[in-house]
Biopython code that builds the backbone (N, CA, C, O; Angstrom):
import numpy as np
from Bio.PDB.StructureBuilder import StructureBuilder

atoms = [
    (1, "THR", "N", (0.461, -1.117, 0.364)),
    (1, "THR", "CA", (-0.333, -0.263, -0.380)),
    (1, "THR", "C", (1.022, 1.371, -0.059)),
    (1, "THR", "O", (2.242, 1.326, 0.098)),
    (2, "LEU", "N", (0.500, 2.037, -0.069)),
    (2, "LEU", "CA", (0.579, 3.693, -0.232)),
    (2, "LEU", "C", (0.575, 4.528, 1.043)),
    (2, "LEU", "O", (0.957, 5.698, 1.041)),
    (3, "ALA", "N", (0.023, 3.741, 2.408)),
    (3, "ALA", "CA", (-0.245, 4.832, 3.760)),
    (3, "ALA", "C", (0.635, 3.541, 4.613)),
    (3, "ALA", "O", (0.572, 2.424, 4.098)),
    (4, "ASP", "N", (1.395, 3.694, 5.827)),
    (4, "ASP", "CA", (2.023, 2.857, 6.970)),
    (4, "ASP", "C", (0.867, 2.499, 7.645)),
    (4, "ASP", "O", (0.038, 3.355, 7.952)),
    (5, "GLU", "N", (0.682, 0.996, 7.984)),
    (5, "GLU", "CA", (-0.495, 0.591, 8.837)),
    (5, "GLU", "C", (-1.806, 0.575, 8.201)),
    (5, "GLU", "O", (-2.795, 1.141, 8.666)),
    (6, "THR", "N", (-1.766, -0.230, 6.901)),
    (6, "THR", "CA", (-3.128, -0.141, 6.483)),
    (6, "THR", "C", (-2.887, -1.341, 6.265)),
    (6, "THR", "O", (-1.910, -1.944, 5.821)),
    (7, "VAL", "N", (-4.322, -1.757, 6.782)),
    (7, "VAL", "CA", (-5.125, -2.982, 6.493)),
    (7, "VAL", "C", (-6.150, -3.494, 5.423)),
    (7, "VAL", "O", (-7.138, -2.784, 5.234)),
    (8, "VAL", "N", (-5.973, -5.068, 4.444)),
    (8, "VAL", "CA", (-6.211, -5.080, 3.177)),
    (8, "VAL", "C", (-7.177, -6.038, 4.025)),
    (8, "VAL", "O", (-6.606, -6.589, 4.966)),
    (9, "ALA", "N", (-8.472, -6.322, 3.872)),
    (9, "ALA", "CA", (-9.484, -7.765, 4.313)),
    (9, "ALA", "C", (-9.976, -7.435, 2.652)),
    (9, "ALA", "O", (-10.138, -6.405, 1.998)),
    (10, "TYR", "N", (-10.088, -8.656, 2.425)),
    (10, "TYR", "CA", (-11.246, -9.131, 1.308)),
    (10, "TYR", "C", (-12.030, -10.742, 2.122)),
    (10, "TYR", "O", (-11.994, -11.370, 3.180)),
    (11, "LYS", "N", (-12.632, -10.775, 0.867)),
    (11, "LYS", "CA", (-13.642, -12.095, 1.319)),
    (11, "LYS", "C", (-13.122, -12.716, 0.272)),
    (11, "LYS", "O", (-12.470, -12.421, -0.730)),
    (12, "VAL", "N", (-13.717, -13.934, 0.915)),
    (12, "VAL", "CA", (-13.726, -15.461, -0.127)),
    (12, "VAL", "C", (-14.497, -16.220, -0.016)),
    (12, "VAL", "O", (-14.778, -16.587, 1.125)),
    (13, "THR", "N", (-15.084, -16.711, -0.994)),
    (13, "THR", "CA", (-16.032, -17.475, -1.535)),
    (13, "THR", "C", (-16.194, -19.119, -0.454)),
    (13, "THR", "O", (-17.153, -19.839, -0.178)),
    (14, "ALA", "N", (-14.390, -19.156, -0.026)),
    (14, "ALA", "CA", (-14.269, -21.194, 0.122)),
    (14, "ALA", "C", (-12.947, -20.944, 1.113)),
    (14, "ALA", "O", (-12.269, -19.960, 1.409)),
    (15, "LEU", "N", (-12.944, -21.973, 1.369)),
    (15, "LEU", "CA", (-11.219, -22.189, 2.330)),
    (15, "LEU", "C", (-10.433, -22.008, 1.313)),
    (15, "LEU", "O", (-10.976, -22.075, 0.210)),
    (16, "TYR", "N", (-8.705, -21.685, 1.371)),
    (16, "TYR", "CA", (-7.880, -21.257, 0.891)),
    (16, "TYR", "C", (-7.514, -22.860, 0.188)),
    (16, "TYR", "O", (-7.723, -23.996, 0.615)),
    (17, "GLU", "N", (-6.957, -22.410, -0.921)),
    (17, "GLU", "CA", (-6.396, -23.923, -1.418)),
    (17, "GLU", "C", (-5.056, -23.107, -2.159)),
    (17, "GLU", "O", (-5.014, -22.165, -2.951)),
    (18, "PRO", "N", (-3.979, -23.953, -1.496)),
    (18, "PRO", "CA", (-2.909, -23.303, -2.031)),
    (18, "PRO", "C", (-2.690, -23.518, -3.707)),
    (18, "PRO", "O", (-2.146, -22.816, -4.558)),
    (19, "HIS", "N", (-3.493, -25.046, -3.768)),
    (19, "HIS", "CA", (-3.063, -24.915, -5.832)),
    (19, "HIS", "C", (-3.760, -24.610, -6.551)),
    (19, "HIS", "O", (-3.736, -25.182, -7.640)),
    (20, "ALA", "N", (-4.817, -23.459, -6.281)),
    (20, "ALA", "CA", (-5.569, -22.319, -6.590)),
    (20, "ALA", "C", (-5.295, -21.213, -6.862)),
    (20, "ALA", "O", (-5.994, -20.302, -7.304)),
    (21, "GLU", "N", (-3.990, -21.276, -6.534)),
    (21, "GLU", "CA", (-3.478, -19.801, -5.907)),
    (21, "GLU", "C", (-2.845, -18.991, -7.431)),
    (21, "GLU", "O", (-2.194, -19.673, -8.222)),
    (22, "ARG", "N", (-2.962, -18.349, -7.554)),
    (22, "ARG", "CA", (-2.652, -17.770, -8.726)),
    (22, "ARG", "C", (-1.932, -16.345, -8.785)),
    (22, "ARG", "O", (-2.287, -15.551, -7.914)),
    (23, "SER", "N", (-0.840, -15.863, -9.817)),
    (23, "SER", "CA", (-0.223, -14.479, -9.014)),
    (23, "SER", "C", (-0.129, -14.419, -10.783)),
    (23, "SER", "O", (0.175, -15.337, -11.544)),
    (24, "ILE", "N", (-0.700, -12.256, -11.284)),
    (24, "ILE", "CA", (0.088, -11.722, -12.133)),
    (24, "ILE", "C", (1.057, -10.865, -12.079)),
    (24, "ILE", "O", (1.076, -10.138, -11.086)),
    (25, "ARG", "N", (2.029, -10.715, -13.015)),
    (25, "ARG", "CA", (2.771, -9.429, -13.084)),
    (25, "ARG", "C", (1.806, -7.855, -12.572)),
    (25, "ARG", "O", (0.952, -7.437, -13.354)),
    (26, "PHE", "N", (2.081, -7.059, -11.139)),
    (26, "PHE", "CA", (1.685, -6.360, -10.800)),
    (26, "PHE", "C", (2.211, -4.839, -11.902)),
    (26, "PHE", "O", (1.360, -4.020, -12.250)),
    (27, "ASP", "N", (3.235, -4.744, -12.185)),
    (27, "ASP", "CA", (3.223, -4.003, -13.127)),
    (27, "ASP", "C", (3.207, -4.577, -14.530)),
    (27, "ASP", "O", (4.262, -4.192, -15.036)),
    (28, "ASP", "N", (2.546, -5.299, -15.403)),
    (28, "ASP", "CA", (2.682, -5.207, -16.949)),
    (28, "ASP", "C", (2.304, -4.658, -17.475)),
    (28, "ASP", "O", (1.099, -4.514, -17.265)),
    (29, "PRO", "N", (2.828, -3.957, -18.463)),
    (29, "PRO", "CA", (2.930, -2.877, -19.020)),
    (29, "PRO", "C", (1.247, -3.144, -20.481)),
    (29, "PRO", "O", (0.896, -2.673, -21.563)),
    (30, "ASP", "N", (0.799, -4.129, -19.522)),
    (30, "ASP", "CA", (-0.086, -4.528, -21.001)),
    (30, "ASP", "C", (-1.024, -4.474, -20.722)),
    (30, "ASP", "O", (-2.044, -4.650, -21.388)),
    (31, "LEU", "N", (-0.781, -3.987, -18.739)),
    (31, "LEU", "CA", (-2.065, -3.831, -18.002)),
    (31, "LEU", "C", (-2.503, -2.748, -18.321)),
    (31, "LEU", "O", (-3.722, -2.780, -18.489)),
    (32, "GLY", "N", (-1.999, -1.694, -18.498)),
    (32, "GLY", "CA", (-1.820, -0.331, -18.328)),
    (32, "GLY", "C", (-2.232, 0.653, -17.348)),
    (32, "GLY", "O", (-2.843, 1.635, -17.771)),
    (33, "ILE", "N", (-1.974, 0.541, -15.992)),
    (33, "ILE", "CA", (-2.497, 0.886, -15.086)),
    (33, "ILE", "C", (-0.810, 1.651, -14.173)),
    (33, "ILE", "O", (0.188, 1.243, -13.579)),
    (34, "ASP", "N", (-1.271, 2.593, -14.496)),
    (34, "ASP", "CA", (-0.566, 3.994, -14.305)),
    (34, "ASP", "C", (0.345, 3.836, -12.511)),
    (34, "ASP", "O", (0.200, 4.956, -12.022)),
    (35, "TRP", "N", (0.971, 3.134, -11.699)),
    (35, "TRP", "CA", (0.884, 3.194, -10.234)),
    (35, "TRP", "C", (1.538, 4.447, -9.704)),
    (35, "TRP", "O", (2.176, 4.891, -10.658)),
    (36, "PRO", "N", (1.646, 4.968, -9.020)),
    (36, "PRO", "CA", (1.663, 6.344, -8.364)),
    (36, "PRO", "C", (3.140, 5.740, -7.760)),
    (36, "PRO", "O", (3.747, 6.611, -7.139)),
    (37, "VAL", "N", (3.784, 4.531, -7.811)),
    (37, "VAL", "CA", (5.434, 4.459, -7.915)),
    (37, "VAL", "C", (6.419, 3.796, -8.561)),
    (37, "VAL", "O", (5.829, 3.020, -9.313)),
    (38, "ASP", "N", (7.547, 3.664, -8.690)),
    (38, "ASP", "CA", (7.815, 3.322, -9.897)),
    (38, "ASP", "C", (8.509, 1.607, -9.044)),
    (38, "ASP", "O", (9.075, 1.390, -7.973)),
    (39, "SER", "N", (8.164, 0.897, -9.965)),
    (39, "SER", "CA", (7.883, -0.674, -9.902)),
    (39, "SER", "C", (9.840, -0.877, -9.298)),
    (39, "SER", "O", (10.300, -1.928, -8.851)),
    (40, "ALA", "N", (10.558, 0.317, -9.460)),
    (40, "ALA", "CA", (11.863, -0.240, -8.598)),
    (40, "ALA", "C", (11.985, -0.115, -7.346)),
    (40, "ALA", "O", (13.055, -0.462, -6.845)),
    (41, "ASP", "N", (10.908, 0.423, -6.486)),
    (41, "ASP", "CA", (10.665, 0.826, -5.173)),
    (41, "ASP", "C", (10.092, 0.185, -4.398)),
    (41, "ASP", "O", (10.123, 0.202, -3.167)),
    (42, "ALA", "N", (9.002, -0.997, -5.775)),
    (42, "ALA", "CA", (7.997, -2.420, -4.512)),
    (42, "ALA", "C", (8.755, -3.119, -4.310)),
    (42, "ALA", "O", (9.822, -3.449, -4.827)),
    (43, "VAL", "N", (7.952, -3.498, -3.150)),
    (43, "VAL", "CA", (8.702, -4.110, -2.201)),
    (43, "VAL", "C", (8.083, -6.313, -2.490)),
    (43, "VAL", "O", (7.044, -6.305, -1.831)),
    (44, "LEU", "N", (8.141, -6.905, -2.708)),
    (44, "LEU", "CA", (7.457, -8.126, -3.784)),
    (44, "LEU", "C", (8.076, -9.030, -2.609)),
    (44, "LEU", "O", (9.139, -8.759, -2.052)),
    (45, "SER", "N", (7.208, -10.229, -2.283)),
    (45, "SER", "CA", (7.589, -11.384, -2.459)),
    (45, "SER", "C", (8.229, -12.213, -3.520)),
    (45, "SER", "O", (8.119, -12.009, -4.729)),
    (46, "ASP", "N", (8.826, -13.051, -3.020)),
    (46, "ASP", "CA", (9.501, -13.857, -3.863)),
    (46, "ASP", "C", (8.390, -14.572, -4.744)),
    (46, "ASP", "O", (8.780, -14.918, -5.859)),
    (47, "LYS", "N", (7.267, -14.806, -4.471)),
    (47, "LYS", "CA", (6.918, -15.667, -5.477)),
    (47, "LYS", "C", (5.957, -14.508, -6.411)),
    (47, "LYS", "O", (5.444, -14.887, -7.464)),
    (48, "ASP", "N", (5.779, -13.138, -5.942)),
    (48, "ASP", "CA", (4.969, -12.113, -6.635)),
    (48, "ASP", "C", (6.060, -11.937, -7.703)),
    (48, "ASP", "O", (5.722, -12.374, -8.803)),
    (49, "ALA", "N", (7.473, -11.318, -7.627)),
    (49, "ALA", "CA", (8.766, -11.033, -8.560)),
    (49, "ALA", "C", (8.403, -11.652, -9.026)),
    (49, "ALA", "O", (7.635, -11.124, -9.831)),
    (50, "ALA", "N", (8.417, -13.184, -9.162)),
    (50, "ALA", "CA", (8.494, -14.191, -10.221)),
    (50, "ALA", "C", (7.133, -14.625, -11.252)),
    (50, "ALA", "O", (7.023, -15.495, -12.117)),
    (51, "ALA", "N", (6.116, -13.527, -10.691)),
    (51, "ALA", "CA", (4.835, -13.969, -11.704)),
    (51, "ALA", "C", (4.983, -13.399, -13.191)),
    (51, "ALA", "O", (5.629, -12.567, -13.829)),
    (52, "PRO", "N", (3.983, -14.362, -13.347)),
    (52, "PRO", "CA", (4.264, -13.945, -15.329)),
    (52, "PRO", "C", (2.652, -12.742, -15.447)),
    (52, "PRO", "O", (1.541, -12.559, -14.948)),
    (53, "SER", "N", (3.359, -12.352, -16.218)),
    (53, "SER", "CA", (2.849, -11.368, -17.053)),
    (53, "SER", "C", (1.824, -11.689, -17.308)),
    (53, "SER", "O", (1.785, -12.918, -17.350)),
    (54, "PHE", "N", (0.148, -10.882, -17.689)),
    (54, "PHE", "CA", (-0.968, -11.615, -18.064)),
    (54, "PHE", "C", (-1.060, -12.205, -19.361)),
    (54, "PHE", "O", (-1.894, -12.992, -19.809)),
    (55, "ALA", "N", (-0.289, -11.805, -19.761)),
    (55, "ALA", "CA", (-0.854, -12.340, -21.276)),
    (55, "ALA", "C", (0.059, -14.000, -21.411)),
    (55, "ALA", "O", (-0.127, -14.729, -22.385)),
    (56, "GLU", "N", (0.884, -14.324, -20.426)),
    (56, "GLU", "CA", (2.117, -15.655, -19.731)),
    (56, "GLU", "C", (0.825, -16.406, -19.147)),
    (56, "GLU", "O", (0.338, -17.424, -19.640)),
    (57, "PHE", "N", (0.413, -15.818, -18.157)),
    (57, "PHE", "CA", (-1.151, -16.658, -17.441)),
    (57, "PHE", "C", (-2.020, -16.963, -17.558)),
    (57, "PHE", "O", (-2.659, -17.657, -16.768)),
    (58, "LEU", "N", (-2.664, -16.187, -19.512)),
    (58, "LEU", "CA", (-3.544, -16.348, -20.521)),
    (58, "LEU", "C", (-3.007, -17.665, -20.713)),
    (58, "LEU", "O", (-3.740, -18.635, -20.518)),
    (59, "GLN", "N", (-1.629, -17.840, -21.126)),
    (59, "GLN", "CA", (-1.186, -19.052, -21.900)),
    (59, "GLN", "C", (-1.805, -20.301, -21.076)),
    (59, "GLN", "O", (-2.617, -21.096, -21.550)),
    (60, "GLY", "N", (-1.374, -20.333, -19.989)),
    (60, "GLY", "CA", (-1.309, -21.433, -19.256)),
    (60, "GLY", "C", (-2.962, -21.614, -18.602)),
    (60, "GLY", "O", (-2.894, -21.728, -17.379)),
    (61, "LEU", "N", (-4.009, -21.651, -18.979)),
    (61, "LEU", "CA", (-5.288, -22.085, -18.773)),
    (61, "LEU", "C", (-5.642, -22.181, -20.137)),
    (61, "LEU", "O", (-5.491, -21.728, -21.272)),
    (62, "PRO", "N", (-6.481, -23.446, -19.042)),
    (62, "PRO", "CA", (-6.797, -24.739, -20.041)),
    (62, "PRO", "C", (-7.964, -24.226, -21.871)),
    (62, "PRO", "O", (-8.256, -25.104, -22.683)),
]
sb = StructureBuilder()
sb.init_structure("model")
sb.init_model(0)
sb.init_chain("A")
sb.init_seg("    ")
for serial, (resi, resn, name, xyz) in enumerate(atoms, 1):
    if name == "N":
        sb.init_residue(resn, " ", resi, " ")
    sb.init_atom(name, np.array(xyz, "f"), 0.0, 1.0, " ", f" {name:<3s}", serial, name[0])
structure = sb.get_structure()
């Protein structure tokens, strides 16, 4: 987040299933999101840092 001590809450409809978890690269230019911070300053988990682009994600769908 862009503010200290931010709480993020989200609602899900089922229990957590690790095998169903997916990620896409947050700064994929094809998404066209104008982030108010530089990508180089983002703090990412190893999983998020290795996330595929949206196009790569779509190629992996059945």
